[in-house]
C-alpha positions in Angstrom: -3.4 9.4 7.3 -0.7 8.8 4.7 1.1 5.5 4.5 4.0 5.0 3.7 6.1 2.2 2.1 8.7 0.6 4.2 11.4 -2.0 4.3 9.5 -3.6 7.3 6.9 -4.2 4.0 9.4 -5.4 1.8 10.7 -7.8 3.6 8.1 -8.9 5.1 6.9 -9.2 1.2 10.3 -11.1 0.5 10.8 -13.3 3.7 7.0 -14.5 4.3 7.3 -16.7 7.3 10.4 -16.0 7.7 11.5 -14.8 11.2 13.3 -11.8 11.6 13.0 -8.3 13.4 13.5 -5.1 11.2 12.8 -1.1 11.8 13.2 1.6 9.3 14.7 4.6 9.3 18.2 5.2 11.4 19.1 5.1 14.7 19.8 8.4 17.1 23.4 9.1 15.1 21.7 8.6 11.8 22.9 4.7 11.3 20.5 2.3 9.5 18.8 -0.2 12.0 19.8 -3.3 10.9 17.7 -5.8 10.1 18.2 -9.0 12.8 17.9 -12.7 11.8 16.4 -15.4 14.3 18.7 -17.4 12.9 21.8 -15.5 13.8 22.7 -14.3 10.0 24.2 -11.3 9.0 22.0 -10.3 5.6 24.1 -10.4 2.2 24.2 -8.4 -0.2 21.8 -10.1 -2.7 19.5 -10.1 0.1 20.1 -6.1 0.7 19.9 -5.4 -3.2 16.6 -8.2 -3.3 14.6 -5.9 -0.4 15.8 -2.6 -2.1 14.6 -3.8 -5.4 11.0 -5.0 -3.4 10.8 -2.0 -1.4 10.7 -0.2 -4.9 8.1 -2.1 -6.5 5.9 -2.2 -3.7 6.0 1.6 -3.4 5.0 1.8 -7.4 2.9 -0.6 -7.0 1.2 1.3 -4.1 1.9 4.7 -5.4 0.1 3.2 -9.0 -3.0 2.1 -7.4 -3.7 5.6 -5.8 -6.9 6.4 -7.9 -8.8 3.4 -6.1 -8.0 4.0 -2.7 -9.2 8.1 -3.7 -12.1 6.6 -5.3 -13.4 4.7 -2.0 -13.1 7.7 0.0 -15.3 10.1 -2.3 -17.9 7.2 -3.2 -20.7 6.9 -0.8 -21.9 4.5 1.7 -23.6 1.2 -0.2 -26.7 2.3 1.4 -26.7 5.2 0.7 -26.2 3.4 -3.4 -28.4 1.4 -2.7 -30.8 3.7 -2.0 -29.8 6.0 -5.2 -30.0 3.0 -7.3 -34.5 2.4 -5.4 -35.0 6.4 -6.6 -32.6 7.2 -9.5 -32.1 3.6 -11.1 -28.9 2.0 -12.4 -28.8 5.0 -15.0 -28.4 7.3 -11.5 -26.3 5.7 -9.7 -24.1 5.2 -12.8 -23.9 9.4 -13.2 -23.4 9.2 -9.5 -20.1 7.4 -9.7 -19.4 8.0 -12.8 -18.3 12.1 -11.0 -15.8 10.5 -8.9 -14.7 7.7 -11.6 -13.7 10.4 -14.4 -12.1 12.7 -10.7 -10.0 10.1 -10.8 -8.9 7.6 -13.8 -7.3 5.0 -14.0 
């Protein structure tokens, strides 16, 4: 399942606790869906700049952590890792884990 970082994530990151309604994307005519602030103000140019900057930052952060998600998906279940340690010792377990770490370097 692919996760996409979008404007809602950026707004939530910047304006925690501030009430707004937002959606990413466009309407049926291709127009950007506006942010609706509960206090009724219109999004300022400064807010738009901050939101776009935060969106870029969040996407870069997400992309830079791809190796962590890839590793987590391939690591054996913790029960299997503990069994590996029991049967093969810490060094045997490290060998199993190292294959995945090498496949997805940081």
